[in-house]
Chimera marker file (.cmm) of the C-alpha trace (Angstrom):
<marker_set name="trace">
<marker id="1" x="-0.130" y="-0.117" z="0.093" r="1" g="1" b="0" radius="0.5"/>
<marker id="2" x="1.168" y="3.459" z="-0.905" r="1" g="1" b="0" radius="0.5"/>
<marker id="3" x="2.387" y="5.449" z="2.381" r="1" g="1" b="0" radius="0.5"/>
<marker id="4" x="-0.674" y="7.876" z="1.979" r="1" g="1" b="0" radius="0.5"/>
<marker id="5" x="-3.266" y="5.352" z="2.002" r="1" g="1" b="0" radius="0.5"/>
<marker id="6" x="-1.499" y="4.245" z="5.436" r="1" g="1" b="0" radius="0.5"/>
<marker id="7" x="-1.448" y="7.556" z="7.062" r="1" g="1" b="0" radius="0.5"/>
<marker id="8" x="-4.979" y="8.262" z="5.700" r="1" g="1" b="0" radius="0.5"/>
<marker id="9" x="-6.204" y="4.762" z="7.184" r="1" g="1" b="0" radius="0.5"/>
<marker id="10" x="-4.428" y="6.017" z="10.588" r="1" g="1" b="0" radius="0.5"/>
<marker id="11" x="-6.313" y="9.481" z="10.297" r="1" g="1" b="0" radius="0.5"/>
<marker id="12" x="-9.434" y="7.460" z="9.880" r="1" g="1" b="0" radius="0.5"/>
<marker id="13" x="-8.916" y="5.417" z="13.231" r="1" g="1" b="0" radius="0.5"/>
<marker id="14" x="-7.817" y="8.648" z="15.089" r="1" g="1" b="0" radius="0.5"/>
<marker id="15" x="-11.348" y="10.042" z="14.067" r="1" g="1" b="0" radius="0.5"/>
<marker id="16" x="-12.924" y="7.125" z="15.167" r="1" g="1" b="0" radius="0.5"/>
<marker id="17" x="-11.306" y="7.248" z="18.406" r="1" g="1" b="0" radius="0.5"/>
<marker id="18" x="-12.615" y="10.667" z="18.949" r="1" g="1" b="0" radius="0.5"/>
<marker id="19" x="-16.141" y="9.834" z="17.987" r="1" g="1" b="0" radius="0.5"/>
<marker id="20" x="-16.284" y="6.886" z="19.850" r="1" g="1" b="0" radius="0.5"/>
<marker id="21" x="-15.305" y="8.862" z="22.939" r="1" g="1" b="0" radius="0.5"/>
<marker id="22" x="-17.869" y="11.685" z="22.191" r="1" g="1" b="0" radius="0.5"/>
<marker id="23" x="-20.335" y="8.881" z="21.762" r="1" g="1" b="0" radius="0.5"/>
<marker id="24" x="-19.355" y="7.717" z="25.129" r="1" g="1" b="0" radius="0.5"/>
<marker id="25" x="-19.427" y="11.073" z="26.980" r="1" g="1" b="0" radius="0.5"/>
<marker id="26" x="-22.691" y="12.014" z="25.426" r="1" g="1" b="0" radius="0.5"/>
<marker id="27" x="-23.908" y="8.472" z="26.355" r="1" g="1" b="0" radius="0.5"/>
<marker id="28" x="-25.156" y="7.091" z="22.984" r="1" g="1" b="0" radius="0.5"/>
<marker id="29" x="-25.851" y="3.887" z="24.377" r="1" g="1" b="0" radius="0.5"/>
<marker id="30" x="-28.489" y="5.361" z="26.418" r="1" g="1" b="0" radius="0.5"/>
<marker id="31" x="-30.456" y="7.223" z="23.332" r="1" g="1" b="0" radius="0.5"/>
<marker id="32" x="-30.051" y="5.022" z="20.446" r="1" g="1" b="0" radius="0.5"/>
<marker id="33" x="-31.429" y="1.384" z="20.340" r="1" g="1" b="0" radius="0.5"/>
<marker id="34" x="-28.690" y="-0.201" z="18.051" r="1" g="1" b="0" radius="0.5"/>
<marker id="35" x="-26.243" y="1.035" z="20.284" r="1" g="1" b="0" radius="0.5"/>
<marker id="36" x="-27.998" y="-0.043" z="23.544" r="1" g="1" b="0" radius="0.5"/>
<marker id="37" x="-28.196" y="-3.514" z="21.590" r="1" g="1" b="0" radius="0.5"/>
<marker id="38" x="-24.498" y="-3.996" z="20.714" r="1" g="1" b="0" radius="0.5"/>
<marker id="39" x="-23.627" y="-2.540" z="24.428" r="1" g="1" b="0" radius="0.5"/>
<marker id="40" x="-25.649" y="-5.390" z="25.867" r="1" g="1" b="0" radius="0.5"/>
<marker id="41" x="-23.889" y="-8.117" z="23.927" r="1" g="1" b="0" radius="0.5"/>
<marker id="42" x="-20.685" y="-7.447" z="26.222" r="1" g="1" b="0" radius="0.5"/>
<marker id="43" x="-22.390" y="-6.288" z="29.422" r="1" g="1" b="0" radius="0.5"/>
<marker id="44" x="-25.266" y="-5.859" z="31.653" r="1" g="1" b="0" radius="0.5"/>
<marker id="45" x="-23.993" y="-2.262" z="32.195" r="1" g="1" b="0" radius="0.5"/>
<marker id="46" x="-24.747" y="-0.408" z="29.052" r="1" g="1" b="0" radius="0.5"/>
<marker id="47" x="-21.773" y="1.759" z="29.682" r="1" g="1" b="0" radius="0.5"/>
<marker id="48" x="-19.141" y="-0.751" z="30.271" r="1" g="1" b="0" radius="0.5"/>
<marker id="49" x="-20.588" y="-2.621" z="27.179" r="1" g="1" b="0" radius="0.5"/>
<marker id="50" x="-20.088" y="0.301" z="25.231" r="1" g="1" b="0" radius="0.5"/>
<marker id="51" x="-16.349" y="1.001" z="26.074" r="1" g="1" b="0" radius="0.5"/>
<marker id="52" x="-15.627" y="-2.872" z="25.604" r="1" g="1" b="0" radius="0.5"/>
<marker id="53" x="-17.589" y="-2.822" z="21.820" r="1" g="1" b="0" radius="0.5"/>
<marker id="54" x="-15.590" y="0.627" z="20.923" r="1" g="1" b="0" radius="0.5"/>
<marker id="55" x="-12.313" y="-0.824" z="22.225" r="1" g="1" b="0" radius="0.5"/>
<marker id="56" x="-12.656" y="-3.726" z="19.894" r="1" g="1" b="0" radius="0.5"/>
<marker id="57" x="-13.540" y="-1.819" z="17.017" r="1" g="1" b="0" radius="0.5"/>
<marker id="58" x="-10.564" y="0.397" z="17.542" r="1" g="1" b="0" radius="0.5"/>
<marker id="59" x="-8.133" y="-2.607" z="18.272" r="1" g="1" b="0" radius="0.5"/>
<marker id="60" x="-9.538" y="-4.246" z="15.070" r="1" g="1" b="0" radius="0.5"/>
<marker id="61" x="-8.867" y="-1.108" z="13.147" r="1" g="1" b="0" radius="0.5"/>
<marker id="62" x="-5.495" y="-0.954" z="14.592" r="1" g="1" b="0" radius="0.5"/>
<marker id="63" x="-5.031" y="-4.397" z="13.695" r="1" g="1" b="0" radius="0.5"/>
<marker id="64" x="-6.172" y="-3.890" z="10.034" r="1" g="1" b="0" radius="0.5"/>
<marker id="65" x="-3.615" y="-0.658" z="9.728" r="1" g="1" b="0" radius="0.5"/>
<marker id="66" x="-0.666" y="-2.947" z="11.434" r="1" g="1" b="0" radius="0.5"/>
<marker id="67" x="-1.197" y="-6.231" z="9.312" r="1" g="1" b="0" radius="0.5"/>
<marker id="68" x="-3.229" y="-6.327" z="6.247" r="1" g="1" b="0" radius="0.5"/>
<marker id="69" x="-2.394" y="-2.630" z="5.271" r="1" g="1" b="0" radius="0.5"/>
<marker id="70" x="1.089" y="-2.167" z="7.020" r="1" g="1" b="0" radius="0.5"/>
<marker id="71" x="2.118" y="-5.232" z="4.900" r="1" g="1" b="0" radius="0.5"/>
<marker id="72" x="0.575" y="-4.807" z="2.006" r="1" g="1" b="0" radius="0.5"/>
<marker id="73" x="-1.668" y="-7.760" z="1.799" r="1" g="1" b="0" radius="0.5"/>
<marker id="74" x="-3.722" y="-8.260" z="-1.048" r="1" g="1" b="0" radius="0.5"/>
<marker id="75" x="-6.812" y="-7.959" z="0.879" r="1" g="1" b="0" radius="0.5"/>
<marker id="76" x="-5.657" y="-4.641" z="1.773" r="1" g="1" b="0" radius="0.5"/>
<marker id="77" x="-7.534" y="-2.498" z="-0.623" r="1" g="1" b="0" radius="0.5"/>
<marker id="78" x="-10.906" y="-4.205" z="0.206" r="1" g="1" b="0" radius="0.5"/>
<marker id="79" x="-10.136" y="-3.938" z="3.886" r="1" g="1" b="0" radius="0.5"/>
<marker id="80" x="-9.526" y="-0.099" z="3.244" r="1" g="1" b="0" radius="0.5"/>
<marker id="81" x="-12.664" y="0.337" z="1.121" r="1" g="1" b="0" radius="0.5"/>
<marker id="82" x="-14.849" y="-1.195" z="3.974" r="1" g="1" b="0" radius="0.5"/>
<marker id="83" x="-13.311" y="0.956" z="6.558" r="1" g="1" b="0" radius="0.5"/>
<marker id="84" x="-13.915" y="4.082" z="4.199" r="1" g="1" b="0" radius="0.5"/>
<marker id="85" x="-17.657" y="3.538" z="3.389" r="1" g="1" b="0" radius="0.5"/>
<marker id="86" x="-18.375" y="2.046" z="7.155" r="1" g="1" b="0" radius="0.5"/>
<marker id="87" x="-16.930" y="5.550" z="8.600" r="1" g="1" b="0" radius="0.5"/>
<marker id="88" x="-18.884" y="7.742" z="5.549" r="1" g="1" b="0" radius="0.5"/>
<marker id="89" x="-22.107" y="6.010" z="6.417" r="1" g="1" b="0" radius="0.5"/>
<marker id="90" x="-21.418" y="6.414" z="10.082" r="1" g="1" b="0" radius="0.5"/>
<marker id="91" x="-20.744" y="9.944" z="9.951" r="1" g="1" b="0" radius="0.5"/>
<marker id="92" x="-23.773" y="10.538" z="7.710" r="1" g="1" b="0" radius="0.5"/>
<marker id="93" x="-26.203" y="8.624" z="9.687" r="1" g="1" b="0" radius="0.5"/>
<marker id="94" x="-25.067" y="10.715" z="12.840" r="1" g="1" b="0" radius="0.5"/>
<marker id="95" x="-25.784" y="13.676" z="10.872" r="1" g="1" b="0" radius="0.5"/>
<marker id="96" x="-29.256" y="12.656" z="9.663" r="1" g="1" b="0" radius="0.5"/>
<marker id="97" x="-30.320" y="11.919" z="13.189" r="1" g="1" b="0" radius="0.5"/>
<marker id="98" x="-29.292" y="15.243" z="14.369" r="1" g="1" b="0" radius="0.5"/>
<marker id="99" x="-30.882" y="17.104" z="11.419" r="1" g="1" b="0" radius="0.5"/>
<marker id="100" x="-34.062" y="15.243" z="11.900" r="1" g="1" b="0" radius="0.5"/>
<marker id="101" x="-34.319" y="15.727" z="15.809" r="1" g="1" b="0" radius="0.5"/>
<marker id="102" x="-33.135" y="19.411" z="15.140" r="1" g="1" b="0" radius="0.5"/>
<marker id="103" x="-30.695" y="19.158" z="18.215" r="1" g="1" b="0" radius="0.5"/>
<marker id="104" x="-27.590" y="17.669" z="19.183" r="1" g="1" b="0" radius="0.5"/>
<marker id="105" x="-27.143" y="13.775" z="18.455" r="1" g="1" b="0" radius="0.5"/>
<marker id="106" x="-24.656" y="11.839" z="20.307" r="1" g="1" b="0" radius="0.5"/>
<marker id="107" x="-21.577" y="11.569" z="17.817" r="1" g="1" b="0" radius="0.5"/>
<marker id="108" x="-22.775" y="14.513" z="15.485" r="1" g="1" b="0" radius="0.5"/>
<marker id="109" x="-19.972" y="16.809" z="16.386" r="1" g="1" b="0" radius="0.5"/>
<marker id="110" x="-17.181" y="14.196" z="15.231" r="1" g="1" b="0" radius="0.5"/>
<marker id="111" x="-19.103" y="13.091" z="12.413" r="1" g="1" b="0" radius="0.5"/>
<marker id="112" x="-17.632" y="15.491" z="9.782" r="1" g="1" b="0" radius="0.5"/>
<marker id="113" x="-13.980" y="13.988" z="10.841" r="1" g="1" b="0" radius="0.5"/>
<marker id="114" x="-15.349" y="10.284" z="9.960" r="1" g="1" b="0" radius="0.5"/>
<marker id="115" x="-16.886" y="11.618" z="6.507" r="1" g="1" b="0" radius="0.5"/>
<marker id="116" x="-13.980" y="13.449" z="5.803" r="1" g="1" b="0" radius="0.5"/>
<marker id="117" x="-11.354" y="10.913" z="6.923" r="1" g="1" b="0" radius="0.5"/>
<marker id="118" x="-13.130" y="8.237" z="4.982" r="1" g="1" b="0" radius="0.5"/>
<marker id="119" x="-13.378" y="10.671" z="1.816" r="1" g="1" b="0" radius="0.5"/>
<marker id="120" x="-9.921" y="10.763" z="2.173" r="1" g="1" b="0" radius="0.5"/>
<marker id="121" x="-9.153" y="7.128" z="2.443" r="1" g="1" b="0" radius="0.5"/>
<marker id="122" x="-11.296" y="6.723" z="-0.497" r="1" g="1" b="0" radius="0.5"/>
<marker id="123" x="-9.348" y="9.210" z="-2.732" r="1" g="1" b="0" radius="0.5"/>
<marker id="124" x="-6.211" y="7.633" z="-1.780" r="1" g="1" b="0" radius="0.5"/>
<marker id="125" x="-7.404" y="4.455" z="-2.740" r="1" g="1" b="0" radius="0.5"/>
<marker id="126" x="-8.962" y="5.780" z="-6.346" r="1" g="1" b="0" radius="0.5"/>
<marker id="127" x="-5.341" y="7.754" z="-6.607" r="1" g="1" b="0" radius="0.5"/>
<marker id="128" x="-3.403" y="4.160" z="-5.933" r="1" g="1" b="0" radius="0.5"/>
<marker id="129" x="-5.672" y="2.596" z="-8.801" r="1" g="1" b="0" radius="0.5"/>
<marker id="130" x="-4.873" y="5.583" z="-11.271" r="1" g="1" b="0" radius="0.5"/>
<marker id="131" x="-1.204" y="5.255" z="-10.192" r="1" g="1" b="0" radius="0.5"/>
<marker id="132" x="-1.053" y="1.443" z="-10.660" r="1" g="1" b="0" radius="0.5"/>
<marker id="133" x="-2.719" y="1.852" z="-14.122" r="1" g="1" b="0" radius="0.5"/>
<marker id="134" x="-0.283" y="4.662" z="-15.442" r="1" g="1" b="0" radius="0.5"/>
<marker id="135" x="2.548" y="2.382" z="-14.409" r="1" g="1" b="0" radius="0.5"/>
<marker id="136" x="1.593" y="-0.238" z="-16.762" r="1" g="1" b="0" radius="0.5"/>
<link id1="1" id2="2" r="1" g="1" b="0" radius="0.2"/>
<link id1="2" id2="3" r="1" g="1" b="0" radius="0.2"/>
<link id1="3" id2="4" r="1" g="1" b="0" radius="0.2"/>
<link id1="4" id2="5" r="1" g="1" b="0" radius="0.2"/>
<link id1="5" id2="6" r="1" g="1" b="0" radius="0.2"/>
<link id1="6" id2="7" r="1" g="1" b="0" radius="0.2"/>
<link id1="7" id2="8" r="1" g="1" b="0" radius="0.2"/>
<link id1="8" id2="9" r="1" g="1" b="0" radius="0.2"/>
<link id1="9" id2="10" r="1" g="1" b="0" radius="0.2"/>
<link id1="10" id2="11" r="1" g="1" b="0" radius="0.2"/>
<link id1="11" id2="12" r="1" g="1" b="0" radius="0.2"/>
<link id1="12" id2="13" r="1" g="1" b="0" radius="0.2"/>
<link id1="13" id2="14" r="1" g="1" b="0" radius="0.2"/>
<link id1="14" id2="15" r="1" g="1" b="0" radius="0.2"/>
<link id1="15" id2="16" r="1" g="1" b="0" radius="0.2"/>
<link id1="16" id2="17" r="1" g="1" b="0" radius="0.2"/>
<link id1="17" id2="18" r="1" g="1" b="0" radius="0.2"/>
<link id1="18" id2="19" r="1" g="1" b="0" radius="0.2"/>
<link id1="19" id2="20" r="1" g="1" b="0" radius="0.2"/>
<link id1="20" id2="21" r="1" g="1" b="0" radius="0.2"/>
<link id1="21" id2="22" r="1" g="1" b="0" radius="0.2"/>
<link id1="22" id2="23" r="1" g="1" b="0" radius="0.2"/>
<link id1="23" id2="24" r="1" g="1" b="0" radius="0.2"/>
<link id1="24" id2="25" r="1" g="1" b="0" radius="0.2"/>
<link id1="25" id2="26" r="1" g="1" b="0" radius="0.2"/>
<link id1="26" id2="27" r="1" g="1" b="0" radius="0.2"/>
<link id1="27" id2="28" r="1" g="1" b="0" radius="0.2"/>
<link id1="28" id2="29" r="1" g="1" b="0" radius="0.2"/>
<link id1="29" id2="30" r="1" g="1" b="0" radius="0.2"/>
<link id1="30" id2="31" r="1" g="1" b="0" radius="0.2"/>
<link id1="31" id2="32" r="1" g="1" b="0" radius="0.2"/>
<link id1="32" id2="33" r="1" g="1" b="0" radius="0.2"/>
<link id1="33" id2="34" r="1" g="1" b="0" radius="0.2"/>
<link id1="34" id2="35" r="1" g="1" b="0" radius="0.2"/>
<link id1="35" id2="36" r="1" g="1" b="0" radius="0.2"/>
<link id1="36" id2="37" r="1" g="1" b="0" radius="0.2"/>
<link id1="37" id2="38" r="1" g="1" b="0" radius="0.2"/>
<link id1="38" id2="39" r="1" g="1" b="0" radius="0.2"/>
<link id1="39" id2="40" r="1" g="1" b="0" radius="0.2"/>
<link id1="40" id2="41" r="1" g="1" b="0" radius="0.2"/>
<link id1="41" id2="42" r="1" g="1" b="0" radius="0.2"/>
<link id1="42" id2="43" r="1" g="1" b="0" radius="0.2"/>
<link id1="43" id2="44" r="1" g="1" b="0" radius="0.2"/>
<link id1="44" id2="45" r="1" g="1" b="0" radius="0.2"/>
<link id1="45" id2="46" r="1" g="1" b="0" radius="0.2"/>
<link id1="46" id2="47" r="1" g="1" b="0" radius="0.2"/>
<link id1="47" id2="48" r="1" g="1" b="0" radius="0.2"/>
<link id1="48" id2="49" r="1" g="1" b="0" radius="0.2"/>
<link id1="49" id2="50" r="1" g="1" b="0" radius="0.2"/>
<link id1="50" id2="51" r="1" g="1" b="0" radius="0.2"/>
<link id1="51" id2="52" r="1" g="1" b="0" radius="0.2"/>
<link id1="52" id2="53" r="1" g="1" b="0" radius="0.2"/>
<link id1="53" id2="54" r="1" g="1" b="0" radius="0.2"/>
<link id1="54" id2="55" r="1" g="1" b="0" radius="0.2"/>
<link id1="55" id2="56" r="1" g="1" b="0" radius="0.2"/>
<link id1="56" id2="57" r="1" g="1" b="0" radius="0.2"/>
<link id1="57" id2="58" r="1" g="1" b="0" radius="0.2"/>
<link id1="58" id2="59" r="1" g="1" b="0" radius="0.2"/>
<link id1="59" id2="60" r="1" g="1" b="0" radius="0.2"/>
<link id1="60" id2="61" r="1" g="1" b="0" radius="0.2"/>
<link id1="61" id2="62" r="1" g="1" b="0" radius="0.2"/>
<link id1="62" id2="63" r="1" g="1" b="0" radius="0.2"/>
<link id1="63" id2="64" r="1" g="1" b="0" radius="0.2"/>
<link id1="64" id2="65" r="1" g="1" b="0" radius="0.2"/>
<link id1="65" id2="66" r="1" g="1" b="0" radius="0.2"/>
<link id1="66" id2="67" r="1" g="1" b="0" radius="0.2"/>
<link id1="67" id2="68" r="1" g="1" b="0" radius="0.2"/>
<link id1="68" id2="69" r="1" g="1" b="0" radius="0.2"/>
<link id1="69" id2="70" r="1" g="1" b="0" radius="0.2"/>
<link id1="70" id2="71" r="1" g="1" b="0" radius="0.2"/>
<link id1="71" id2="72" r="1" g="1" b="0" radius="0.2"/>
<link id1="72" id2="73" r="1" g="1" b="0" radius="0.2"/>
<link id1="73" id2="74" r="1" g="1" b="0" radius="0.2"/>
<link id1="74" id2="75" r="1" g="1" b="0" radius="0.2"/>
<link id1="75" id2="76" r="1" g="1" b="0" radius="0.2"/>
<link id1="76" id2="77" r="1" g="1" b="0" radius="0.2"/>
<link id1="77" id2="78" r="1" g="1" b="0" radius="0.2"/>
<link id1="78" id2="79" r="1" g="1" b="0" radius="0.2"/>
<link id1="79" id2="80" r="1" g="1" b="0" radius="0.2"/>
<link id1="80" id2="81" r="1" g="1" b="0" radius="0.2"/>
<link id1="81" id2="82" r="1" g="1" b="0" radius="0.2"/>
<link id1="82" id2="83" r="1" g="1" b="0" radius="0.2"/>
<link id1="83" id2="84" r="1" g="1" b="0" radius="0.2"/>
<link id1="84" id2="85" r="1" g="1" b="0" radius="0.2"/>
<link id1="85" id2="86" r="1" g="1" b="0" radius="0.2"/>
<link id1="86" id2="87" r="1" g="1" b="0" radius="0.2"/>
<link id1="87" id2="88" r="1" g="1" b="0" radius="0.2"/>
<link id1="88" id2="89" r="1" g="1" b="0" radius="0.2"/>
<link id1="89" id2="90" r="1" g="1" b="0" radius="0.2"/>
<link id1="90" id2="91" r="1" g="1" b="0" radius="0.2"/>
<link id1="91" id2="92" r="1" g="1" b="0" radius="0.2"/>
<link id1="92" id2="93" r="1" g="1" b="0" radius="0.2"/>
<link id1="93" id2="94" r="1" g="1" b="0" radius="0.2"/>
<link id1="94" id2="95" r="1" g="1" b="0" radius="0.2"/>
<link id1="95" id2="96" r="1" g="1" b="0" radius="0.2"/>
<link id1="96" id2="97" r="1" g="1" b="0" radius="0.2"/>
<link id1="97" id2="98" r="1" g="1" b="0" radius="0.2"/>
<link id1="98" id2="99" r="1" g="1" b="0" radius="0.2"/>
<link id1="99" id2="100" r="1" g="1" b="0" radius="0.2"/>
<link id1="100" id2="101" r="1" g="1" b="0" radius="0.2"/>
<link id1="101" id2="102" r="1" g="1" b="0" radius="0.2"/>
<link id1="102" id2="103" r="1" g="1" b="0" radius="0.2"/>
<link id1="103" id2="104" r="1" g="1" b="0" radius="0.2"/>
<link id1="104" id2="105" r="1" g="1" b="0" radius="0.2"/>
<link id1="105" id2="106" r="1" g="1" b="0" radius="0.2"/>
<link id1="106" id2="107" r="1" g="1" b="0" radius="0.2"/>
<link id1="107" id2="108" r="1" g="1" b="0" radius="0.2"/>
<link id1="108" id2="109" r="1" g="1" b="0" radius="0.2"/>
<link id1="109" id2="110" r="1" g="1" b="0" radius="0.2"/>
<link id1="110" id2="111" r="1" g="1" b="0" radius="0.2"/>
<link id1="111" id2="112" r="1" g="1" b="0" radius="0.2"/>
<link id1="112" id2="113" r="1" g="1" b="0" radius="0.2"/>
<link id1="113" id2="114" r="1" g="1" b="0" radius="0.2"/>
<link id1="114" id2="115" r="1" g="1" b="0" radius="0.2"/>
<link id1="115" id2="116" r="1" g="1" b="0" radius="0.2"/>
<link id1="116" id2="117" r="1" g="1" b="0" radius="0.2"/>
<link id1="117" id2="118" r="1" g="1" b="0" radius="0.2"/>
<link id1="118" id2="119" r="1" g="1" b="0" radius="0.2"/>
<link id1="119" id2="120" r="1" g="1" b="0" radius="0.2"/>
<link id1="120" id2="121" r="1" g="1" b="0" radius="0.2"/>
<link id1="121" id2="122" r="1" g="1" b="0" radius="0.2"/>
<link id1="122" id2="123" r="1" g="1" b="0" radius="0.2"/>
<link id1="123" id2="124" r="1" g="1" b="0" radius="0.2"/>
<link id1="124" id2="125" r="1" g="1" b="0" radius="0.2"/>
<link id1="125" id2="126" r="1" g="1" b="0" radius="0.2"/>
<link id1="126" id2="127" r="1" g="1" b="0" radius="0.2"/>
<link id1="127" id2="128" r="1" g="1" b="0" radius="0.2"/>
<link id1="128" id2="129" r="1" g="1" b="0" radius="0.2"/>
<link id1="129" id2="130" r="1" g="1" b="0" radius="0.2"/>
<link id1="130" id2="131" r="1" g="1" b="0" radius="0.2"/>
<link id1="131" id2="132" r="1" g="1" b="0" radius="0.2"/>
<link id1="132" id2="133" r="1" g="1" b="0" radius="0.2"/>
<link id1="133" id2="134" r="1" g="1" b="0" radius="0.2"/>
<link id1="134" id2="135" r="1" g="1" b="0" radius="0.2"/>
<link id1="135" id2="136" r="1" g="1" b="0" radius="0.2"/>
</marker_set>
């Protein structure tokens, strides 16, 4: 993988980490049924379950960055596209929910970071494809 793609992926993980902290502080697990459900899979204490779920999410992201992407596995491009789409959708959904409420919704402050970092990762993947095509 190209260096700019690895950097873009790392920034996407930083954005997700900031987003997870915002969601935790704003108690997303108390106001959003899907977050409540996922949190309950890890603990009867929704707050603790939310932390565990988000730590696992970030840990998987770091593993993806360090191993498949860092070592340029054949699956690295697909993994990167998955994360880019995931974060763009995540940020968009938080934004839509805030607009629908006409009020703050947990995660909306960092949603633009998710969208921007997902878009930047997407652009670096597209540029990578263009770079490879022009090299042949």
